[in-house]
MARNUSE-266282 format. One line per 4 residues: number of its first residue (from 1); their letters; for each residue x, y, z of N, C-alpha, C. Coordinates in pm, whole numbers. Layout:
! MARNUSE-266282
NUM	A	X Y Z X Y Z X Y Z | ...;
! end
This chain:
! MARNUSE-266282
1	MQRL	-380 324 -3171 -318 308 -3042 -252 170 -3035 | -125 170 -2997 -54 44 -2979 -37 6 -2833 | -43 104 -2746 -28 77 -2602 -127 161 -2524 | -170 101 -2412 -260 168 -2319 -204 147 -2179;
5	ILMR	-195 257 -2105 -150 251 -1966 -265 301 -1879 | -314 213 -1791 -417 252 -1695 -348 274 -1562 | -363 392 -1505 -295 426 -1380 -395 482 -1281 | -381 436 -1158 -458 494 -1049 -375 606 -988;
9	HAKA	-439 713 -948 -368 823 -883 -284 769 -767 | -181 842 -732 -94 802 -621 -162 832 -488 | -98 791 -380 -152 803 -244 -186 948 -211 | -309 968 -163 -357 1104 -133 -378 1121 17;
13	EASA	-388 1246 58 -424 1278 195 -564 1225 224 | -596 1203 349 -724 1143 388 -843 1236 363 | -820 1368 372 -930 1461 354 -876 1595 307 | -970 1681 266 -937 1817 224 -1055 1907 257;
17	PGGD	-1028 2034 288 -1138 2126 320 -1242 2137 208 | -1199 2123 84 -1291 2135 -29 -1362 2006 -65 | -1340 1901 12 -1404 1772 -17 -1312 1678 -94 | -1366 1564 -130 -1287 1457 -192 -1214 1501 -318;
21	VDRA	-1279 1578 -402 -1219 1619 -529 -1093 1704 -509 | -1081 1767 -393 -968 1854 -364 -856 1788 -284 | -868 1657 -258 -763 1589 -183 -631 1592 -260 | -525 1631 -191 -392 1641 -252 -314 1512 -229;
25	LSER	-209 1493 -307 -120 1381 -284 -44 1400 -154 | -20 1290 -88 66 1291 31 212 1296 -16 | 304 1314 77 447 1311 41 482 1177 -24 | 431 1070 34 454 937 -26 398 931 -167;
29	GLRD	279 986 -187 216 986 -319 300 1061 -422 | 355 1175 -382 441 1250 -474 562 1168 -515 | 626 1101 -418 742 1016 -448 704 897 -534 | 593 832 -500 549 713 -574 517 746 -720;
33	AAAV	445 855 -741 407 893 -877 532 922 -961 | 628 991 -903 753 1019 -975 826 890 -1007 | 827 796 -914 896 668 -936 829 588 -1047 | 697 586 -1052 627 513 -1157 649 581 -1292;
37	GRAL	646 713 -1296 675 784 -1421 814 752 -1473 | 912 751 -1383 1049 718 -1421 1056 574 -1473 | 990 481 -1405 992 340 -1445 926 321 -1581 | 816 389 -1606 751 380 -1737 845 431 -1845;
41	AERG	905 546 -1824 996 605 -1923 1116 515 -1947 | 1172 457 -1842 1286 366 -1857 1252 244 -1940 | 1125 207 -1941 1079 92 -2019 1034 133 -2160 | 1053 260 -2193 1015 309 -2325 867 335 -2339;
45	LKPD	797 345 -2229 652 367 -2230 625 514 -2208 | 628 589 -2317 607 734 -2310 480 767 -2388 | 377 811 -2317 250 838 -2385 257 958 -2479 | 172 952 -2583 151 1066 -2672 40 1155 -2617;
49	MALV	-52 1089 -2544 -168 1160 -2490 -198 1105 -2351 | -244 1195 -2263 -286 1156 -2129 -428 1206 -2105 | -513 1116 -2059 -647 1151 -2014 -644 1148 -1862 | -674 1259 -1798 -657 1272 -1654 -785 1327 -1591;
53	SGAR	-827 1262 -1485 -942 1312 -1409 -913 1453 -1357 | -1018 1530 -1342 -1003 1668 -1293 -976 1680 -1144 | -977 1570 -1070 -950 1577 -926 -807 1623 -902 | -786 1690 -792 -653 1743 -760 -548 1632 -755;
57	RTRQ	-578 1519 -692 -479 1412 -676 -439 1348 -809 | -531 1341 -904 -495 1285 -1035 -411 1385 -1115 | -446 1512 -1105 -365 1613 -1174 -224 1619 -1116 | -214 1606 -983 -80 1605 -921 -3 1478 -959;
61	TWDQ	-72 1366 -971 -6 1243 -1017 50 1267 -1156 | -32 1327 -1243 15 1358 -1378 139 1447 -1373 | 135 1551 -1290 249 1642 -1282 378 1567 -1247 | 368 1469 -1160 487 1394 -1119 534 1297 -1229;
65	VSDH	442 1224 -1290 484 1126 -1392 527 1195 -1520 | 465 1306 -1553 493 1371 -1682 633 1429 -1692 | 698 1452 -1580 836 1502 -1583 929 1410 -1659 | 890 1285 -1677 975 1185 -1740 940 1157 -1886;
69	FGDV	842 1230 -1941 791 1195 -2073 819 1294 -2185 | 849 1417 -2157 859 1516 -2264 720 1564 -2303 | 703 1601 -2429 575 1655 -2476 468 1547 -2485 | 357 1573 -2419 242 1483 -2420 117 1571 -2427;
73	ELRV	23 1534 -2513 -104 1606 -2516 -183 1569 -2392 | -223 1668 -2316 -296 1646 -2190 -441 1686 -2206 | -530 1596 -2163 -673 1625 -2159 -724 1596 -2018 | -758 1701 -1947 -813 1687 -1812 -964 1692 -1826;
77	SDSL	-1030 1594 -1763 -1175 1585 -1775 -1240 1554 -1641 | -1334 1639 -1602 -1409 1614 -1478 -1495 1489 -1489 | -1528 1446 -1611 -1611 1327 -1628 -1536 1199 -1589 | -1404 1207 -1573 -1325 1090 -1532 -1316 1078 -1380;
81	YNAS	-1363 1178 -1308 -1358 1176 -1162 -1452 1068 -1109 | -1395 970 -1038 -1470 857 -982 -1559 790 -1086 | -1513 784 -1211 -1591 729 -1320 -1596 577 -1315 | -1702 523 -1370 -1718 378 -1381 -1623 324 -1487;
85	ADTL	-1606 193 -1486 -1523 129 -1589 -1578 158 -1728 | -1709 159 -1742 -1771 185 -1871 -1740 326 -1921 | -1747 424 -1832 -1715 562 -1869 -1568 574 -1908 | -1481 509 -1832 -1338 513 -1864 -1312 446 -1999;
89	RRAV	-1377 334 -2024 -1359 263 -2153 -1402 353 -2269 | -1515 421 -2253 -1560 512 -2360 -1459 623 -2385 | -1398 676 -2279 -1297 781 -2294 -1175 727 -2369 | -1133 607 -2334 -1019 544 -2404 -1054 524 -2551;
93	EAAE	-1170 468 -2577 -1210 441 -2715 -1224 569 -2797 | -1268 677 -2736 -1283 804 -2807 -1147 862 -2847 | -1042 828 -2773 -909 885 -2800 -815 787 -2870 | -857 665 -2891 -764 561 -2937 -702 589 -3074;
97	DEAG	-768 663 -3160 -711 692 -3291 -618 813 -3290 | -604 877 -3174 -525 999 -3166 -389 980 -3099 | -361 860 -3051 -235 840 -2978 -181 700 -3004 | -49 690 -3016 16 560 -3024 21 494 -2888;
101	CLLL	44 577 -2785 46 529 -2647 -41 625 -2566 | -144 571 -2504 -240 650 -2429 -228 617 -2280 | -220 719 -2197 -218 705 -2052 -347 760 -1995 | -413 679 -1912 -533 722 -1841 -501 723 -1693;
105	IAHN	-521 837 -1626 -503 846 -1481 -638 881 -1420 | -688 786 -1339 -820 806 -1279 -825 737 -1142 | -941 688 -1104 -969 644 -968 -1021 501 -964 | -1007 440 -847 -1074 314 -821 -1216 345 -775;
109	PGVH	-1312 256 -796 -1293 122 -849 -1290 114 -1002 | -1317 224 -1071 -1326 220 -1217 -1201 172 -1287 | -1083 221 -1246 -958 180 -1311 -936 30 -1292 | -954 -17 -1171 -934 -159 -1142 -1033 -245 -1222;
113	QLAV	-1158 -206 -1223 -1258 -284 -1296 -1229 -287 -1446 | -1187 -175 -1503 -1155 -173 -1645 -1034 -261 -1674 | -932 -256 -1591 -815 -342 -1611 -855 -489 -1608 | -936 -527 -1512 -980 -667 -1503 -1064 -705 -1625;
117	EYLI	-1151 -616 -1670 -1230 -644 -1791 -1138 -671 -1910 | -1037 -587 -1927 -943 -608 -2038 -869 -741 -2023 | -833 -777 -1902 -765 -904 -1879 -855 -1021 -1916 | -979 -1015 -1876 -1073 -1123 -1907 -1096 -1132 -2057;
121	ESAA	-1117 -1016 -2121 -1143 -1014 -2266 -1025 -1068 -2346 | -904 -1049 -2294 -786 -1096 -2367 -742 -1235 -2322 | -822 -1300 -2242 -792 -1435 -2193 -655 -1440 -2126 | -632 -1346 -2036 -505 -1342 -1962 -491 -1468 -1878;
125	SPSV	-369 -1502 -1848 -341 -1622 -1770 -398 -1610 -1628 | -426 -1724 -1566 -476 -1719 -1428 -381 -1647 -1332 | -251 -1658 -1354 -157 -1590 -1264 -168 -1438 -1276 | -191 -1389 -1396 -208 -1244 -1416 -340 -1199 -1353;
129	LDKM	-445 -1277 -1375 -574 -1243 -1314 -565 -1243 -1162 | -491 -1340 -1106 -471 -1344 -961 -400 -1218 -912 | -296 -1179 -985 -220 -1061 -947 -309 -937 -943 | -393 -923 -1044 -479 -806 -1053 -600 -816 -961;
133	SGGF	-643 -937 -928 -761 -951 -843 -733 -905 -701 | -606 -895 -664 -570 -849 -531 -592 -700 -511 | -632 -630 -615 -658 -487 -605 -567 -407 -695 | -592 -279 -700 -517 -186 -785 -469 -76 -691;
137	PTGA	-349 -92 -636 -302 4 -535 -282 145 -590 | -280 242 -501 -253 379 -543 -117 384 -612 | -112 460 -720 12 478 -795 45 366 -890 | -34 260 -893 -5 146 -980 -43 176 -1124;
141	AAVF	23 106 -1216 -4 121 -1359 -8 -16 -1425 | -114 -42 -1499 -125 -164 -1579 -101 -126 -1724 | -14 -200 -1789 24 -169 -1927 -33 -277 -2019 | -97 -232 -2126 -157 -322 -2224 -102 -291 -2364;
145	TVDV	-75 -395 -2440 -47 -382 -2581 -181 -391 -2653 | -200 -310 -2755 -327 -308 -2826 -303 -357 -2969 | -379 -460 -3011 -361 -514 -3146 -433 -428 -3249 | -419 -464 -3376 -475 -383 -3485 -627 -376 -3480;
149	AGRP	-690 -473 -3413 -836 -472 -3399 -880 -391 -3275 | -782 -334 -3202 -814 -253 -3086 -833 -331 -2957 | -787 -458 -2955 -803 -541 -2836 -678 -533 -2749 | -694 -486 -2624 -580 -479 -2533 -544 -617 -2477;
153	SYEG	-414 -641 -2463 -367 -761 -2394 -259 -719 -2295 | -255 -789 -2185 -167 -755 -2073 -21 -758 -2113 | 50 -651 -2078 194 -644 -2103 272 -635 -1973 | 220 -563 -1874 297 -549 -1751 221 -475 -1643;
157	WLTP	281 -476 -1525 218 -422 -1405 326 -356 -1322 | 309 -230 -1291 403 -157 -1208 331 -105 -1085 | 392 -129 -970 338 -71 -847 454 0 -777 | 426 105 -704 533 175 -633 612 81 -540;
161	ETL	545 -17 -482 612 -108 -389 714 -198 -457 | 697 -222 -588 789 -312 -658 903 -239 -729 | 905 -107 -720 1009 -31 -791 1128 -3 -702;
! end
């Protein structure tokens, strides 16, 4: 793996009859996810593989971003639903030899915590840590370059508000 993209699902409705796992994206969320997918593709960031939580809002986020990528191996996993940073890291590590660019779409706080862990481990600059410490908004994507030893380092940050 040379690149890793950590993405939080886009903005979802407040509730759903089936509970949290069944919450759908809002109209804004659908637009935001498509915009982030387009921005990633325009920057040449096209994943070979996507790991996506089984929740409805993460699958819908994938549907919107994937329109800009072409063929991507998709793995939907219920174990990524509201997963901890440690669980998300294990999923990334399990797939790292299978993709040049890996996209993970999941939930906070796990996505945010994992991104911050990677920033700390790679000795990211204080300005980058400050940017990320403000939170990981819905629809945002943190992009990391991965060295030959498998260590991610910060490459970029996309949020729907900045596109």
